[in-house]
C-alpha positions in Angstrom: 7.8 1.3 -11.5 7.6 -1.8 -9.7 10.6 -1.6 -8.4 9.3 1.2 -6.0 5.8 0.9 -5.6 4.6 -0.1 -2.0 1.4 -2.1 -2.0 -0.9 -2.3 0.6 -3.9 -5.8 0.5 -5.6 -5.4 2.9 -8.8 -9.0 3.1 -11.8 -10.3 4.6 -14.8 -11.9 4.5 -17.6 -11.9 6.8 -17.8 -7.6 8.5 -14.6 -6.3 6.5 -17.0 -4.0 5.2 -17.5 -1.8 7.8 -13.6 -1.5 8.4 -13.9 -1.0 5.0 -16.3 1.5 4.9 -14.5 3.1 7.9 -11.0 3.3 6.9 -10.7 4.3 2.8 -12.5 7.3 3.7 -8.6 8.5 6.3 -7.3 8.2 3.0 -6.5 11.6 1.1 -6.0 11.7 -3.3 -1.9 12.5 -2.3 -2.0 8.7 -1.2 1.0 6.7 -3.1 0.6 3.7 -2.4 -1.3 0.7 -5.2 -4.3 -0.8 -2.8 -5.6 -4.3 -3.5 -8.9 -5.1 -1.5 -9.6 -9.2 -1.8 -13.5 -9.6 0.0 -15.5 -13.1 -0.8 -18.8 -12.5 -1.8 -21.1 -13.6 -4.1 -20.1 -15.0 -7.9 -21.7 -12.3 -9.7 -20.5 -10.0 -11.6 -22.5 -6.6 -10.9 -19.9 -3.5 -10.1 -21.3 -2.5 -6.3 -19.0 -3.2 -4.0 -16.9 -1.5 -6.1 -19.4 1.9 -6.0 -19.6 2.0 -2.4 -15.9 2.3 -1.7 -15.3 4.6 -4.1 -18.2 6.6 -2.5 -16.1 6.8 0.8 -12.4 8.3 -1.0 -11.2 10.7 -2.9 -9.1 7.9 -4.7 -9.6 6.3 -7.5 -11.6 2.6 -6.8 -11.8 0.1 -9.5 -13.0 -3.2 -10.1 -8.8 -5.2 -10.9 -8.8 -6.2 -15.0 -6.6 -8.6 -16.2 -3.4 -7.0 -17.4 -4.1 -3.6 -15.3 -1.4 -2.3 -14.4 -0.7 -1.7 -10.7 0.0 2.1 -9.7 -0.2 4.0 -6.5 -3.1 5.9 -5.5 -5.1 3.3 -7.5 -7.8 1.3 -5.5 -8.1 -2.2 -7.0 -10.4 -4.7 -6.4 -10.2 -8.6 -6.6 -14.0 -9.3 -9.0 -15.7 -11.6 -7.4 -15.3 -15.7 -8.9 -11.3 -14.5 -9.8 -8.0 -15.4 -7.5 -6.5 -11.4 -8.1 -2.4 -12.5 -8.9 0.0 -10.2 -9.6 2.7 -10.5 -11.9 6.2 -10.5 -11.7 5.9 -7.2 -13.7 3.7 -5.3 -12.0 0.0 -6.1 -14.2 -2.7 -7.9 -12.2 -3.7 -11.7 -13.9 -7.4 -13.0 -12.9 -7.5 -16.9 -12.8 -10.8 -18.9 -12.0 -8.9 -22.3 -10.5 -10.3 -24.1 -7.9 -11.3 -22.3 -5.3 -8.7 -22.0 -2.8 -10.6 -22.1 0.9 -13.6 -23.0 -0.3 -13.2 -19.2 -1.9 -12.7 -17.5 -5.3 -11.0 -14.9 -4.2 -8.6 -16.3 -2.2 -7.1 -14.0 0.4 -4.0 -16.1 0.4 -3.6 -16.6 -3.4 -3.3 -12.7 -3.7 -1.4 -12.0 -0.2 1.3 -14.7 -1.8 1.3 -13.9 -5.2 2.4 -9.9 -3.8 4.3 -11.2 -1.9 6.7 -13.2 -4.1 7.0 -9.7 -6.6 7.0 -6.9 -3.4 8.4 -9.0 -0.7 9.1 -6.4 2.0 7.3 -3.5 -0.3 4.0 -5.3 0.8 1.7 -4.6 3.9 -0.6 -7.3 4.2 -4.5 -6.7 6.4 -6.4 -9.0 7.2 -9.8 -7.9 8.4 -13.6 -10.2 10.0 -13.9 -13.1 8.7 -15.5 -16.8 8.7 -13.4 -19.2 7.7 -9.8 -19.7 7.9 -7.8 -17.7 4.3 -5.8 -15.2 4.7 -3.6 -17.2 7.6 -1.8 -19.3 4.8 -1.2 -15.7 3.0 0.1 -14.1 5.7 2.2 -16.8 6.3 4.5 -16.5 3.4 4.1 -13.3 3.1 5.8 -12.3 6.3 8.5 -15.2 5.1 9.6 -13.1 1.6 10.0 -9.6 4.2 6.4 -8.3 3.7 4.5 -6.2 6.7 2.1 -8.7 8.9 -0.8 -7.4 10.7 -4.5 -8.5 11.7 -7.4 -6.8 12.8 -7.9 -7.4 16.6 -9.8 -9.7 17.3 -11.7 -8.7 19.8 -13.3 -5.0 17.5 -13.7 -7.8 14.4 -18.0 -8.4 13.8 -15.9 -12.0 12.8 -13.9 -13.2 14.7 -12.7 -16.3 13.6 -10.8 -15.2 10.5 -8.0 -12.9 12.4 -7.9 -15.3 15.9 -7.1 -17.9 13.5 -4.1 -16.1 11.3 -2.9 -14.9 15.0 -2.8 -18.7 16.1 -1.0 -19.8 12.6 2.0 -17.3 12.5 2.8 -14.5 14.5 2.7 -11.3 13.1 3.9 -7.8 12.7 0.9 -5.7 14.3 -3.1 -6.6 15.7 -4.3 -3.7 14.8 -7.7 -1.6 17.2 -10.2 0.1 14.4 -7.9 3.6 15.8 -4.6 1.7 15.0 -5.6 0.7 11.9 -6.9 4.0 10.5 -3.4 5.3 12.1 -1.4 3.0 9.9 -3.0 3.2 7.1 -2.4 7.3 7.1 1.2 6.3 8.5 2.3 4.6 5.0 2.7 7.7 3.2 
């Protein structure tokens, strides 16, 4: 299944939850990709984020667990305090190794891991945030053939993360909120 499946990984930090709350309702239950969302958040084990996002979409939303298999039409949320990696067989692995860019989960770790497995079948989208996490992962993903995009820094609540990415590498698209909705819907 993994050899045919396409994957969208969305990473963000401060200011990106509002974007997701506007983006997810645009997807219907026929959306054929798997999706991973990596957000910087507090180091606790509550499922509030998963429940909040599940209430905004017809797709199945779950907090990622060890050995979950990536499936189309499912949104996997990176759990707090774990890096989320993709194995060659398309299953997920949780890792509690050292923080990357002061973060765990790290967007860089997931973007890079996903690119190594999915290559040109991967779409990476980096949203609002206050640190440089995501830039290195976008570079790695682009080198492995993935499509890379960032939120327009002029629209981002906290522009540092998308601006840093744009200063670090070329990306395929810089997207406004309206363009993001159109882009994600076009992946069907």
